[in-house]
N, C-alpha and C positions, 0 to 999 in steps of 0.2 A: 503494499498499499504506500509506502513511503516515496518509491519510486514514481509511482503513476499520480502521487499528490503531490509533487515538489514544484513548487511555486518560487521564484526569484524573490528573495529577501523576507521569506516566511519559513521558520522552523515549525516540523511537527513534531507533537510530543504527546505520545499515544500512550493513555492513560485509564483507568475507568472514570467515568465522569464524574460522578459523587466524590470519589476519594479526590481528582484533581482538584475540582472546586475547592473542597475543605482544605488542601494544602496551599491552594492559591489565596484563599481568603485568611490563613494563619500567617504566611510568609510574605506572599506579594509575587512569589515566583509561580510559574507555571509547571514546573516539575518537581521531583521529590527531592532533589539533591540540587541548591545552586549557590552561588556566589553572587553577592550585592557588591558592587563599586560605589561609592560615593564622593563627592567633591564638587568642587565649582567649576571647574575647566573641562567642559565636554570633551574636548579633544583628547586631552590627556585620560580621561575615562576609557573613552573608546581604544585609544592606543594601548592602554592597560589591559582591557578587555581582550581586546586581539591578542596579545601574547600569551596571556593565560590559555585563550583558545588554542594555539599553538602549541602550548606544551600540555596541555591536560591529557589528550589522547595516548600520550605514553604512558599513564599513570595505569598500572592493572586493574582490571575491572570497569573501566569506562567504556560505556556503549556509546555515547554521543556527546559532542560538546558543540556549544552553539554560544556566541557572544553577539548579543543583539547589538545592533548598530543604532545606537539613538540620534547621532548626529548627520547621518546620511540617510539616504534611499531614494526611492523611486517618487518623483515628484513631477505632477504636469501643472503647469500654469497656464490659465487660458486668459486671455487677452481679448473679449469681447466686441465685435464691430456692432455698434448699438444702431447705425445706419442700416446694417443689413438686417440686423435682427427685426427693424423695425418696419422694414419691408416685407416681412412674413408676419407681422402684427405680433411678436413675441417679444417678451419683457425679459431682462437680464435674470429675472428670478426664475421665470420658464425654462431657460436655458440652463441656468445652474440645473434646476431639479431634473431635468434630462439626464445630465453629466452624472449626477449624484445617483440616478437610477443604472445608468449605464455601466459605470466602472464601478462605483462604490458598493452594487448591490442592493441600494436603500429600496425600500416597497413603496 
C-alpha cells in the first residue's frame, strides 16, 4: 500500500485509527515514536531534522524515518485576472472556491 499511495511531500503512517488518534492527541506526533525539535530558527530546525533523518535509518530496528519539512513544500500562488473573471461573471471568491475543491479536495 505504501508504494501505491506514495504522494510527494506526504509520509504514510500505518496504524490502527483509534490507537493513532490517541497517540497523536497525547504527543502531538502522528507516529508511536517521534522526535520533536524546537527553536526559533525554522531553517536550523529543518536542517537538524534532515541530519537526524539521514542518521536514524542505520539504527537497528528502525522501520522508517521521515523529517517533516516545515519551511518548504509544494505551493501554488494564483494571480487572478479580474477582468477575465468578470467577463465570465465570476468573482474572486467563486474562482478560489473552484481551486479549493479541485486541488484541496474541499467539498
